[in-house]
N, C-alpha and C positions, 0 to 999 in steps of 0.2 A: 358519374363523378370520378375524378382521378383518385386512385388509391395511393395512400402514403405509407411506405414501409418504415418499420422502426429504425432501420439502419440508415435512412436517408439523412437524418440529422443526428449527429453523434453528441447529443447533449448529456451532460452528467445528470442533470435534473431537467424535468420537463419545463418548458417556458413558452407560453402562448405568444408573448411579446417577441421572442426570438423567431418563432415560426412565421409570424405575420411579417416581420422585418425581412426575412429571407424570401418570402413570396413576393413582396414588393420589389426586392432586388432582382428577382427573375424577370419582372415586368419592366425593368429599367428605371426604377424609382429608388433613390437613396433615402434612407431614414436617419434621423438623429434622435437622441434621447435627452430628456431632462427629468432626472429622477426616474420615477416609474412610468413616465409618459413617453410614448413613441410618436414622433412627428414626421409627417410626409407631405411634401409639396407636389400637387398635381396641377400643372398650369398655374392659375391664380388662386387655386383652392388649397388651403392648409388643413390637413386632417390630423386629429390628435386621438390617440388610443390610450386607454387605461385597461390593459389586458384586452378583452374583446369589446369593451364599452367604447363607443366612438363618439366623435363630435357631431355626428348625425343624430344622436339620441338626445331628445329634448330634455331640459332640466325638469320640466313638469312631469313628463312621462317617467323619468328616472326616479323622481321623488315618490310618485304614486306606487311604482313597482316595489321600491325598497320598503315601503310601509305595508306590511302584509295585511293589516286590517283594512286599510284603504283599498288595496288592490283587490281584495275579495269582493268589495262592494262594486267595483267596476266589472269584475268577472260575472257577478250575479246579475248586474244590469244588462249584460250582454246575453243573458239567458243560459249561462253555463253552470254546470253543477259544481258546487264547492263543499268542503267538509263542514259539518255543523260544529260550532264551537263558541267560546266566549273569550273576552279579553279581560285581563285583571291588572290593576296597577300593582306596583311592588309592595304597597301597603296592605293589599287585600289577600294576603297569603292564606288566611283561614278560609275565606270564601272560595279561593281557588282550590284548596285541598278538598273541600266538601264537593265542589263541582267535579273535580277530577275523579274522586271515588264513585260518584254517581254515574259516570259514563265509562268507567274502566273496562277494558284497557284503553288508555288515551295517549295522546301526543302532547308533550309540553315543549314549547319553543319560544324564543324571543320574537317580538313583533317586528324587529328590524334586522334579524339575523341574515346571514348569507353563507353559502357553501356548506350548509348542513351544520354550522357551528351552533352549539348550545341546544341542539334538539335531542330529546329522548323519546323513544317510541316504546309502547308496551307497558306504560306505568299503571300498576294495579294496587299497590300498597302505600301506606303512609311513608314508609322508609324510602321506597322508590320515588315517591313524589318529592320528598325532601331533597334527595340527590338530584332529581331532575330540575327542581326549582333552583337549587344552588348553581347548577350548570347553566341554566338559562339566564339568570341574572348576572352571571359573570361575563355575558356578551351583550348586555343591554342595560340602559338606565331608563328605559321606557316601560312598555307593557309586556306581559307574558300572555301568550295565546295557549289555550287548552282546548283541544278539539278531538272529535271522534277518531279512533283509529280504524282505518279501512282494513278489515281483516281479509287475508288471503289475496288472491288476484295478482296483478302485475303492475309494475311502475315503469314509466319511460321518461327519459329526457328527450324532448324534441327541440331541435335547433332551427330557428326561423331567421332568415335573412331577407330583408325587404319584402316581407309578406309571403315568403315562400319557404316551405319546409325542405331543408337540404339534408337532414340526417336525423336519425333517432336510435337510441339504444335503450335496451331494457336494463333495469337495475335489479340486481339480486342482493339480498342482505348478506352480510358476512356469513359464510357457511363452510362446512367441510363435508366430504362424503367418505363414509367408513370403508375400510378395506378388510375388516375382520382381523387385522394384525396390529395396527398402530393405535395408540391412545389419541384422544381428541387433541391433547397438547402437541403430540408429534405430528398430527395431521395439519394443525395450524402452522407449525414450523415449515412443513413441506410446501404448503400453499404460499407462504411468505417467500420461499425461495423462488417460486414461479413469478410472484409479483416483482421481485427484485430484478428480474430480467426485462420487465416492461418499463420503458422510459417514463410513463405517466404514473405507474403504480409503485415504483421502487421506493418512494418515500411515503407511501400510503398503505402501510402494512396492517394486518389484523392484530390489534392489541387488546389485551384482556383487562377487565376491571370487575368490580363487585356486581354491577348491574348485569354484565354479560355472563358472569358465573351463575347468577340467579336464573337467567334465561335458559342456560344449559341444564340447570337443576330441574326447572319446570318440565323439561323433556325427558327427565328420568336419568340424567347423566351427571358425572363430575368431569373435571378436566382430565382425570386419569382413566376414564372409561374407554373401552374398546368397542366402538359401534360396529354392528354387523356390516358385511360387505354390501355396498349400494345404499346404505342408510344415510339420509341427509340430516345433518345436525346444524340447526341455525344458531349462530353465535350472537346475533343481535337482530332486532326486528327492524331497525332503521336501514333503509335501502340507500346507502350513501357510499359511493365509490371511494371518497376520500377517507372513509373510516373503515375500509376493509371490504366493501361490497364488490360484486362482480359487475362488469359492463359487457353487454352482448349486443352487437349491432343488429337492429331489426328494421333498418330503413326500408328494405324491400318487402318486408313481411307485415308491417303494421297496417291495419285496415285503413282504406282511403278516407273513411269518415272520421277516423281519429286524427288523420293528418289535417283535415278541415277544421276539426275542433281545436287542435293546437294552433293553427294559424288564426282562428277566430279569437282565441285567448290572447295571442300576441297583439292583435289589432285592437283588443278591448282597452289596452293602455295606450294613450295617444302618443304618436310621434316617436316610436322606437324602431331603430333600424335592425339591430341585432338582439335577439331575444331567445332565452331558454325557457321552455314551458314544461313543467313536471305534471304528468298525468298518471293517476292510479286508476286501475280498471279491473273488472272481473276477468276480461280477456281482450287484450289489445289487437288480437287477430280476427275478432268477430265484430259484427255490426254493433255499435254502441246503443244502449237504451238509456232512458232518462236517469235511472238510478244505478246504472252499472259502472259509473265512473265519477271521478272528481278531479278538478284542477287543484293541485296542491299549491303551486306558486308560479309566479312569472319572474324570471331573472334578467336583469339588465347587463350583467357581466358574466354570461354563462361560460363555463369552462369548455374547452375544446378537446381536452385530453382523453375523455372517455370515448369520443368519436375518432380521434386521430390514432389512438393506441388502445382499442378495446381489448378486454381480456380474451374475448371470443368473437369471431366473426370478421367481417370485412372492415378494413380501416378506411376512414373518410377524411379527405384533405380539406378540413373546414377552413383553415387559414387561407387557402387558395380561393375558396368561395367568398370569404369576407373581402379579400383584396380585390377580386374581380368586381364585386358589387360596388365597392367604394370608388374604384377607378372609373367604372362606367357611369356612375352617378355624378362624380365630379366633372367628367368630360362633358356629359349631357348638360349639366347646369352651366358650365362655362360656355358651351355653344349657344344655349338659350340667352345667356347674358349678352353675348356679342351680337346677337340678332336684334336686340332691343334698340 
């Protein structure tokens, strides 16, 4: 796959819409915009994009994937491992609290959230639950999901186009590594300077809040502590690049069976062309066992920034992959239509 260097597109801020438009232009196709939508004509076919979501993605498949509760049922039916958990209406806060404390540490998230918004990981106390609940309901008017937290291991975002895995990156939670000289606060500032140089991460910095301060405290530190050289300090348990996590390309290293699992997860939701699959596992480089992994979610508008501009590892030109898939499909359908 062609590598995309950070200086190829001199964007002030990362834009998947811009990257996709530029790749279509390279192929000789002009695009127009209506609001957030990108429109391209290929022969008699009109394609419409909302970021990476395409008009090839069915409304039924999109609806299923966006409803995390419903998506889990489709994943389960396909024979895939999913986290144990329960759904609670906004009126069932007391029941939700009791359940959360019974399985702590746990994950609290909106049933229809996206891009990691409203998710809190590592909830153990009443106070943490209260904060997590408030965060979750600020992103939904539907239900709240509370599920087991998969302790340790690795998490990956796999990018599937037309039933084929084209890229994968490992997600690390926000973290800093001690040098024996600087405080945790200073180490965070230094890491944010590195992120500011990355087109995708420059507006996705590590930010602190009370929940993150409590996570640092649980590890025996304060924001003013000076960790020993080589000591890793976790800032948050959530593995989300948009909230300060690291992205590491593992496309060539992830075990082939996990690639198959990711594709199977994508296909479990009907009629989706472009899919992001989040997998958490004991070890993504070793052969999976039945209880060694879980499919966290399936995304119909997966971000390409973590692949295009990973913090570490090889860059992957996902926009080019999407464009080539759509052009080939449109031309094939046009040829088939003309032969009728």
